[in-house]
C-alpha positions in Angstrom: 131.4 108.2 75.4 134.3 106.9 77.1 135.4 103.7 75.9 138.6 103.2 77.9 137.0 100.4 80.4 137.9 98.2 77.2 141.1 98.4 77.9 140.8 95.9 80.8 139.0 93.4 78.5 142.4 94.1 75.9 144.6 90.4 76.0 147.9 91.9 74.1 148.8 87.0 73.5 145.5 87.4 71.6 145.9 90.5 70.3 149.3 89.4 68.5 148.5 86.2 67.2 145.1 87.3 65.6 147.1 90.3 63.8 150.1 87.6 62.4 147.5 85.1 61.8 145.2 88.1 59.7 148.2 88.9 58.0 148.9 86.0 56.8 145.5 85.2 55.9 145.2 88.6 53.7 148.7 88.0 52.5 148.8 84.5 51.7 145.1 83.5 51.0 143.7 85.8 48.2 140.4 83.7 47.7 139.1 84.9 51.4 137.6 88.2 50.9 139.2 91.1 53.1 135.3 91.7 54.3 135.7 88.3 56.4 138.8 88.8 58.1 137.8 90.9 61.0 134.8 87.8 61.2 137.8 85.8 61.5 139.7 87.4 64.1 136.6 87.7 66.6 135.9 84.2 65.9 139.9 83.3 66.6 140.2 86.2 69.3 137.0 84.1 71.6 138.4 80.7 70.7 141.7 81.7 71.9 140.3 83.6 75.1 138.0 80.4 76.1 141.1 78.3 75.7 143.4 80.6 77.9 140.9 80.6 80.6 139.1 77.4 80.0 135.7 78.6 80.8 133.0 80.9 79.0 131.9 84.2 80.4 130.7 87.1 79.3 134.4 89.0 80.3 135.9 86.0 78.5 133.4 86.8 75.6 134.1 89.9 75.4 138.0 89.6 76.1 138.5 87.6 73.0 135.8 89.5 70.6 137.8 93.0 71.6 141.2 91.6 71.2 140.4 89.7 67.7 138.7 92.7 66.5 141.7 95.0 67.3 144.2 93.1 65.8 142.1 94.5 62.5 142.8 97.9 63.7 146.1 98.1 64.8 147.0 96.4 61.2 145.0 99.4 59.8 146.6 101.6 62.0 150.1 100.4 60.6 149.2 99.6 56.8 148.6 104.0 57.0 151.4 104.8 58.9 153.9 103.2 56.6 151.9 104.1 53.7 152.1 107.7 54.5 155.9 107.3 55.2 156.4 106.3 51.4 
């Protein structure tokens, strides 16, 4: 299955913001269970994309969800890369 079409929905600004916010939540707020972070990033990503586009369409929804959730995957990739080097 080719998922390369999703690349056009990736919004780098949202990815970066969600990555930073997710990192802050993970390291600074221990009361929030790690399993809720992807949900928070998905909601934040959609909210940011709606704000950036000033509209709500399926493309805006997908772009926000995909970018927010991609930030959690990017964090995991960095974590595994750093731990592998140690």
